[in-house]
C-alpha angles and dihedrals in degrees: 000000000000117000118261112254114224116218116226114246091199111105114240119257114261107248102227146333094281090052089053090055090049090051092050089050089052094049096047094045131203103269124104130238100067121170131168092269091061093065125093099212094188091059092049091049091049092051091051091049092049092060115082111209115251113178096208088062098055103021093103089065096046100087114165137197112193091205090066131071087232142336127234111216122188119229107165142339093218102223089326087291099107149001117247109195138175111216121199114203123205116227113273093008136108148168130277118259104273147167127232103235092249093302137116121261122197116184128191124186109233097177136005123351137296135193122224119201115192120204135191116247109260118243105252090206095052125087115266113281141153113289118251119242117222102182143353119204133175115215125199132201113307094012117128132208138178136210138174133170088265088067097043143255123310147195125206119208138178103219093174130091092242133075113266126202129201139180117225129193116194116186128208092023093231097135092056091047102039106014128237138242127263121201136216108234094209097051108014090235113154129218127189115243128200111226098173095107126072131200089230138355124211091345098312122109110241120241090222102044124193110266099201122098 
């Protein structure tokens, strides 16, 4: 009697960056009416983990301007269900504390390392005070993390002396369409930010580049 062959339960590695985009297209589908409840976050996280970063595959999207804290570079809109962006982080720089406009955010480190600091939402009825940190985590190349407004606010920073690069999936693309809020760490005061402009899109620098840093 032949031996029983055991099937591996480990998902196969995604072949390359283009195959990752195809898989994200498949997961997000082509029908309309998406909202954050339609998304299976675990499947998106798994897809990001199954791709092993290879710079020659995504380098054309990773356009950098050393005068900025970071650049936001468009890769794909994934059936108009999401924004897939490559962010290039200047050494020693970072983002403002911000929310995610009631959407999901999956981040994968493509190169270098980044630090994520998660904060509690400030009480809008309370007097101004320093925002409370919930968690600080350092992520290395090929590590993946996830945040939504249910988890808290966050800030991403490149505390190293080298450029860092990350891949971000925002779904639904509410922040790009409607903006998001940034927060002052010392007071908790919030300010609306327009995220409709990119530094580049599909490898081409935009004529009207985003001004925020």
